[in-house]
N, C-alpha and C positions, 0 to 999 in steps of 0.2 A: 490475401490467404492463397497459396499454390495450390490447385486442383490437379488430380491425376484421373485418368480414365483407363479402365479396363475393358476391351471389349471381347467378350467369352463368347466364339463362335461354335454353336452347336450343328450336330446333323453332320459333320463332315471334318476328315482330316484335312490339314493342309494341302491346298491343290498344288501339284506339280510346277515345276519354275516358272509358268506363266502367270500367278497370281501377282498383281503389284499392290502389297499390302500397303504401302506408304499412300498411294494415288487413293484405293478405296477408302482410307481413313478420313485422307483429306476430302473426299466428295462426300463425306458423311456431314461435315461440317460441326464437328465435337470442339466446343470451347474448353479447352483444357491447357494447362502447361505442359502436360506429358501424356501420349496416350500408348498403351500396350495392347497389343493383340495376341490373344490365347487362343488355341483351337482345341475342342473338346477330346479330340483322338490323340493329342500329344500327352505321355507320361512324363518327360523330363523339365518341362516347365508350364506351372498350373497357375491357376488364381493366386494361392498362397505366395509362390514365389514373385508373381507380376505386384502383389499388393508390397511385399517386402522391398522390392527393388523401388517400387514410387515411393516409400516413406522415407528409405536412404536418400533418395534424390531430392526430399525436402518437401513432399506434397502433404498438406497437412488435412487434405479432404481426398479420400478416393472413392470412387463409384465404380461398380462392375455393371456394365449394360451388357444385354443379350443381345445376339446379333445372328446372322446367318447369310450364307454368300448363296447371291443369285447370279443366272447367268456365268457362273463360274470365273466371274472376275469383278464384282461388285459386292459390297457388303449392303446388308438392311440391318436395320435395328428392329428388334420386335416390341420396343416399347417398356419392356420390362427390366428395371434397373434393381441394383441392391447398394446401398451405402456401406463401404466396409468400414472408414473410419472418419474422424473430424467432425 
């Protein structure tokens, strides 16, 4: 079964060009086939959009994890997660 993860970053808009999203996700060590990062300040791509994208890409199980930015360059998971499908 393919697994997708949405990391919903709260408390801050997407940082300016300095933030290495892929590196920050890699450092989290999430075991998933595909990971999408959503920032709470964005209005053009939200959790529903990411869920749809992951479903279209063949993910049978999608989990939404809540995260926050620390030190303006790292992501930290809060421990809260929501299972969206599968």
